[in-house]
N, C-alpha and C positions, 0 to 999 in steps of 0.2 A: 225616889224623887217625886216631887209634887207636880200636879197639873196646875197651871195658872189660868185664871179666868179673868178676862177684861171686865172690870167693874162698870164700864161705861156701856158696852154693847153686848156683853155676855159671851163673846167668842172664847172658846176653850182652846188652849194651846197644848201641844204635846208635852209630855213629862220632860223636865229639864232641871238642872241644878240651880239655875237663876231665872228670875222672871224675864220675859221678853223685853227688849229695848223699846219696842213700839207695837202698836196694834194696827195692822194694815187696813182694817175696816174703819177704825177711828181716824186714820190719817186721810181718808177720802174726804175731800172738801164738802161733799154732799151730806156727810154725816152730821155736820153742825149747822144749826140754824137758831134763830132767836127763841123759838119755843123750847129748846133744850135748856134755856136759862130760867124757865118758869118753875118754881118749886112744886114738888109733888104734895098732894094732900097728906096731912098727918097720918091718916089711917093707912095710906099706901106705904109710907115710910115705916110704920110699925109692922105691917105685913112683911115687908122686905127684911126687916131686922129679925123677925121670927124665922123667916125662911133660911137665912144665912147663919143663924145662931149655932147650929150643930157643927159648923165647919171651923177648923182651926186656921186662922190667918192673922197676920200682923201688919198688913199694909192694905190700903185702899187706893186704887188708881182712879183718878177723875178724868173728865173729858177735856179739861182746859189745862194748858201748860202750867199756869201758876197754881193749879190744884192737882198736880200730877200724882203725888204720892203723900200719903199721910200714915205715919207710923202709929200703930195702936198701942204698942208695947215697946219699952226701951230695955 
């Protein structure tokens, strides 16, 4: 069984057959603020992409409800 990591805050969850329904850290109203909507610099995004490239995953969970899950493969 895989470990799931919240793509928003980095919290690692225990091994489970399915991803968690929610992240308690991200559900805290103090987690979100206007600065979280400011895009990262391109160099930072590239560094993150390189860092996660070795990991096999097919979904990305975001911080906002309308951006909650994106399937990378069908």
